[in-house]
C-alpha positions as CSV (number, residue, x, y, z in Angstrom):
1,M,0.0,0.0,0.0
2,S,1.2,3.5,-0.6
3,A,0.2,7.1,-0.1
4,E,-3.3,8.1,-1.1
5,G,-3.6,9.0,-4.7
6,S,-0.4,7.2,-5.8
7,E,-1.9,3.7,-6.4
8,P,-2.0,2.5,-10.0
9,D,-5.4,2.2,-11.7
10,T,-4.9,-1.4,-12.7
11,A,-5.3,-4.3,-10.3
12,P,-2.0,-6.0,-9.1
13,L,-0.8,-9.0,-11.1
14,V,0.2,-10.7,-7.9
15,Q,-1.0,-10.2,-4.4
16,L,0.5,-11.9,-1.3
17,R,-1.6,-11.8,1.8
18,G,-0.3,-13.0,5.2
19,V,2.3,-15.3,3.6
20,T,4.3,-17.2,6.2
21,K,7.0,-19.8,5.8
22,S,9.2,-21.5,8.4
23,F,11.8,-24.2,8.4
24,G,11.8,-25.8,11.8
25,A,12.6,-23.1,14.3
26,V,13.7,-20.6,11.6
27,Q,10.9,-18.2,10.6
28,A,11.8,-17.2,7.0
29,L,8.6,-15.2,6.2
30,T,6.0,-13.7,8.6
31,G,2.7,-12.4,7.5
32,V,4.0,-10.9,4.2
33,D,1.6,-8.6,2.4
34,L,2.8,-7.5,-1.0
35,D,1.3,-6.2,-4.3
36,I,3.2,-6.6,-7.5
37,Q,1.6,-4.2,-10.0
38,T,1.0,-5.1,-13.6
39,G,3.4,-3.6,-16.1
40,Q,5.7,-2.1,-13.4
41,V,9.1,-2.8,-12.0
42,T,8.9,-3.7,-8.3
43,A,12.2,-3.8,-6.4
44,L,12.5,-6.0,-3.4
45,V,15.3,-4.9,-1.1
46,G,16.7,-6.1,2.2
47,D,19.8,-7.2,4.0
48,N,21.1,-10.7,3.8
49,G,18.7,-13.0,5.7
50,A,15.8,-10.6,5.3
51,G,13.8,-13.2,3.4
52,K,14.2,-12.1,-0.2
53,S,15.2,-15.5,-1.5
54,S,12.4,-17.2,0.5
55,L,9.8,-14.9,-1.0
56,V,11.1,-15.4,-4.5
57,K,11.1,-19.2,-4.1
58,T,7.5,-19.0,-2.8
59,I,6.3,-16.9,-5.7
60,S,8.2,-19.1,-8.2
61,G,6.6,-22.3,-6.9
62,L,9.7,-23.9,-5.2
63,W,8.1,-23.7,-1.7
64,E,4.5,-23.5,-0.7
65,P,3.7,-21.1,2.1
66,D,2.7,-22.5,5.5
67,K,0.0,-19.8,5.8
68,G,-1.4,-17.0,3.7
69,D,-2.7,-16.6,0.2
70,I,-1.2,-15.9,-3.2
71,L,-3.5,-14.2,-5.7
72,W,-2.8,-14.2,-9.4
73,E,-4.8,-11.7,-11.4
74,G,-7.2,-11.5,-8.5
75,S,-7.8,-15.2,-8.1
76,P,-6.2,-17.4,-5.4
77,V,-3.7,-19.9,-6.7
78,R,-1.7,-22.8,-5.3
79,L,1.9,-22.7,-6.7
80,R,2.9,-26.3,-5.9
81,S,5.9,-26.4,-8.3
82,P,7.9,-24.3,-10.6
83,K,6.0,-25.8,-13.5
84,A,2.7,-24.6,-12.0
85,A,4.2,-21.1,-11.7
86,E,5.5,-21.2,-15.3
87,A,2.1,-22.3,-16.5
88,L,0.7,-19.1,-15.1
89,G,3.4,-17.0,-16.7
90,I,6.0,-16.7,-13.9
91,T,9.6,-16.9,-15.0
92,T,12.5,-16.6,-12.5
93,I,16.0,-15.6,-13.7
94,Y,18.4,-16.6,-10.9
95,Q,21.9,-15.2,-10.5
96,D,23.4,-18.3,-12.2
97,L,21.0,-17.6,-15.2
98,A,20.6,-21.4,-15.8
99,L,22.3,-21.1,-19.2
100,C,24.4,-23.9,-20.7
101,D,27.8,-22.6,-21.7
102,N,28.4,-25.3,-24.2
103,L,25.3,-24.5,-26.2
104,D,24.7,-21.5,-28.5
105,I,22.2,-18.7,-28.0
106,V,19.4,-20.3,-30.0
107,Q,19.9,-23.7,-28.3
108,N,19.7,-22.1,-24.9
109,M,16.6,-20.0,-25.7
110,F,14.7,-23.2,-26.9
111,L,16.2,-25.7,-24.4
112,G,13.4,-28.0,-23.4
113,H,11.0,-26.4,-25.9
114,E,12.7,-27.3,-29.2
115,R,10.6,-27.0,-32.4
116,L,10.3,-30.0,-34.7
117,R,9.5,-30.2,-38.4
118,H,9.1,-33.6,-40.0
119,L,10.6,-35.1,-36.9
120,T,13.8,-33.0,-37.1
121,L,14.8,-29.8,-35.4
122,D,13.3,-26.8,-37.1
123,E,16.5,-24.8,-36.9
124,A,15.4,-22.0,-39.3
125,S,12.2,-21.3,-37.4
126,M,14.0,-21.3,-34.0
127,E,16.7,-18.9,-35.4
128,I,14.1,-16.5,-36.7
129,T,12.2,-16.4,-33.4
130,A,15.4,-16.0,-31.4
131,R,16.6,-13.2,-33.6
132,D,13.3,-11.4,-33.6
133,T,13.0,-11.6,-29.8
134,L,16.4,-10.2,-29.2
135,T,15.7,-7.4,-31.8
136,E,12.4,-6.6,-30.1
137,L,14.3,-6.1,-26.8
138,N,16.9,-4.0,-28.7
139,V,19.7,-6.3,-27.9
140,T,22.3,-5.2,-30.4
141,T,25.6,-6.2,-29.0
142,I,25.4,-9.9,-29.8
143,R,27.5,-10.8,-32.9
144,S,25.8,-14.0,-33.8
145,I,22.8,-15.9,-32.4
146,R,24.9,-19.1,-33.1
147,Q,27.8,-18.1,-30.8
148,P,28.3,-20.2,-27.7
149,V,26.9,-18.6,-24.5
150,A,30.3,-19.2,-22.9
151,S,31.6,-16.4,-25.2
152,L,29.1,-13.8,-24.0
153,S,29.7,-11.0,-21.4
154,G,27.6,-10.9,-18.2
155,G,25.2,-8.4,-19.6
156,Q,24.8,-10.3,-22.8
157,R,24.0,-13.5,-20.8
158,Q,21.4,-11.6,-18.9
159,S,19.9,-10.4,-22.2
160,V,19.7,-14.0,-23.4
161,A,18.0,-15.1,-20.2
162,V,15.5,-12.3,-20.4
163,A,14.8,-13.0,-24.1
164,K,14.1,-16.6,-23.2
165,A,11.6,-15.5,-20.6
166,V,9.9,-13.1,-23.1
167,M,9.8,-15.9,-25.7
168,S,8.0,-18.1,-23.2
169,K,5.3,-15.4,-22.9
170,A,6.1,-14.7,-19.3
171,K,3.8,-12.2,-17.6
172,L,6.0,-11.8,-14.5
173,V,9.8,-11.9,-14.8
174,I,11.6,-12.3,-11.5
175,M,15.2,-11.2,-11.6
176,D,17.6,-12.1,-8.8
177,E,20.4,-9.6,-8.5
178,P,20.6,-9.0,-12.2
179,T,23.5,-6.5,-12.1
180,A,25.6,-8.4,-9.6
181,A,29.3,-8.5,-10.6
182,L,28.7,-6.5,-13.8
183,G,30.8,-3.5,-14.9
184,V,29.3,-0.1,-15.6
185,A,28.6,-0.7,-19.3
186,Q,27.0,-4.1,-18.7
187,T,24.9,-2.8,-15.9
188,T,23.6,0.0,-18.1
189,M,22.7,-2.6,-20.7
190,V,20.7,-4.8,-18.2
191,L,18.9,-1.8,-16.6
192,S,17.9,-0.6,-20.1
193,L,16.6,-4.1,-20.8
194,I,14.5,-4.1,-17.6
195,K,13.0,-0.7,-18.6
196,R,12.1,-2.1,-22.0
197,L,10.4,-5.1,-20.4
198,A,8.2,-2.8,-18.4
199,G,7.7,-0.6,-21.5
200,R,6.3,-3.7,-23.2
201,G,3.7,-4.1,-20.4
202,D,5.6,-7.0,-18.7
203,T,5.8,-7.1,-14.9
204,V,9.2,-7.3,-13.3
205,L,10.1,-8.2,-9.7
206,M,13.8,-7.3,-9.2
207,I,15.8,-8.3,-6.2
208,S,18.8,-6.1,-5.7
209,H,21.3,-4.9,-3.1
210,N,22.3,-2.1,-5.4
211,L,20.2,0.9,-4.5
212,P,21.3,3.2,-7.3
213,D,20.2,0.4,-9.7
214,V,16.9,0.1,-7.9
215,F,16.2,3.8,-8.1
216,E,17.2,3.8,-11.8
217,V,14.4,1.4,-12.8
218,A,11.9,0.7,-10.0
219,D,8.4,2.0,-10.1
220,R,7.8,0.6,-6.6
221,I,10.0,-0.5,-3.7
222,A,9.3,-3.1,-1.0
223,V,11.7,-3.4,1.9
224,L,12.0,-6.8,3.7
225,R,13.5,-7.1,7.2
226,L,13.6,-10.3,9.2
227,G,11.0,-11.9,7.0
228,R,8.5,-9.0,7.1
229,V,7.6,-6.3,4.7
230,V,8.4,-3.2,6.7
231,A,7.7,-0.6,4.0
232,S,6.4,-0.5,0.5
233,G,5.2,2.2,-1.9
234,P,6.1,4.2,-5.1
235,A,9.9,4.6,-5.5
236,A,9.4,8.3,-5.7
237,T,8.4,8.4,-2.0
238,F,11.7,6.8,-0.9
239,D,15.3,7.9,-1.1
240,S,18.4,5.8,-0.4
241,Q,18.8,6.8,3.2
242,V,15.1,6.0,4.0
243,V,15.5,2.6,2.4
244,V,18.6,1.9,4.5
245,D,16.7,3.0,7.6
246,Y,14.0,0.5,6.9
247,M,16.4,-2.3,6.0
248,T,18.4,-1.8,9.2
249,T,15.9,-0.8,11.8
250,G,12.4,-1.5,10.3
251,R,11.4,2.2,10.5
252,S,12.4,5.6,9.3
253,D,11.9,9.0,10.8
254,R,12.8,10.8,7.6
255,G,10.1,12.1,5.3
256,S,6.5,11.1,5.6
257,N,6.0,7.6,7.0
258,G,2.5,7.8,5.6
259,D,4.0,7.2,2.2
260,H,5.2,3.7,3.2
261,A,2.2,1.7,4.5
262,G,3.7,-1.6,5.6
263,D,5.7,-0.1,8.4
264,E,6.0,-2.9,10.9
265,H,2.6,-4.5,11.0
């Protein structure tokens, strides 16, 4: 929830209500409420151990919550597996990107979804689709769609992973630390790619420690601390110091706290 008058007109694509997850004595998530707005970039931030990975794995179907509800386009859903999440249109791009270095770009983009024609691989069709998808995302730095993924830079690898998600008709793309370990130019490439995704009407949930990157692309920010959402709202109602306050103490005395409904519930 956010300040009055700043909510989008469209209904959220994903809504979490009271989502709780524990592992033995370890409480990973406690009563998490979160809206992920359609066609926007929501940044999820928090210190190590705040619950970011647990939340992502819950939304992506790896773990079912112990309590609480997940709503997809307004209807309750049970995400019992990654396949169930993918069937809805949820694609998660983890830090390792799950790309095969020994395969080329086309082979990676169609891995597990290869096209057949007369019982043989339809290489021409796959090449055209792969090239068109990369062009649509304005990925211009790749020399050949037949070059091995091992030969790509970090930013180019992210581009291939995102293009694969777009090609699978993902409605929600979850990106886990997409700019980690990238240089300035590669980071700029990936942030531009995230903006283009949102510009296409896709929804992005971005997990990042890098606050300048967050403020570069995020429409909304949600702050996790010790498994709880302690603040959420439009990115314009935060600044870096306010985010750090929430991350470290769960509250902030700077600015208007009314902008960030979600202060310790």
